[in-house]
C-alpha positions, 0 to 999 in steps of 0.5 A: 499500500505504501509502495503504491502511493510512493510510486504514484508520487514519484510518477506525479513528479517524474519531471523532478530530477536529483540534479535540480536539487544539486543545481539549486545546491550549487547556486546557494553554495556560490551565494554562501562563498560570495557571503563568506568572502564579504565577511572576511573583507569586512573584518579586514577592513575593521582591522585596519581601522583599528590599527589606524586608530591605535597608530593615531590614538583616535577612538581606539576602544570604539574600533576595538569593539566594532571588530570584536562584535563583528568577528564573534558574530560572523562566520569567516572572520578569523583574524590569523592570516598565516603560519608565520603570523604573531599570536595573538593577531590583535596588538595594540602597539601604539597604545601600549607605547604611548602608555609606557612613554607617559609613564616613563615621563612621569617617573623621569619628572618625578626623579628630577624633583627628587634630585632638585630637592636633594640638591636644595636640602644639601646646599642648606645643610652644607652652605659652604659645599659650593667651593668643596663638593665632597660633603654635598655629593654623599648627601645628595646620594643618601637623600636620593636613596632615603627618599626612593628613586623611582623606577617605572613599573612593568605594564603587562603587554597581555592587556593590550593583545586580543584574539576573537574567535568567529563562530562556525555558523552565524545567522547571516547571509553566509550562514543561512545560505550555507544551511539551504545549500546543505538542505539541497544536497540532502533533498537531492540524495533523498529523491534519488533513494525515493526514485530507487525505492519506487522503481 
């Protein structure tokens, strides 16, 4: 009974061949490839914008958030570009260098003021030391050591390195066209099996 009904259905859809589904799968597959390429190109554009913002110190946080949001929600937006690339792929060198320089300048200014204070203190302590600097030099060294000459603290560069993971599937044109292409392939295989069983 079921085989008779299956045979009737196959006879009614005799014009429909498995290769029709495969053609549709190829078309949606081509759309998927184009969408995946567009995703990757847009990621590269956002990455370039981030590097420019980092270099020019212009809204680095906004550019970083835009890149993270895009990469984590779109397929084929992997940031690595080969086996010889650095890891992690996003490194905000400009922002890190500016922070290190600013901190170094602050410490240098504080140390310079410390030496000035030491000279003033030792000149008052040894007013005749302008002609004979021997008592003044150890006094300055002792003052500086006692008040703590500052050294710049190490800034962890890991705070300025990022790696974002793209999803295996995303609900965008690339994801949906991939899903439809797979569906067409499944339908082609199913229709081929059904035609075999009905014959």
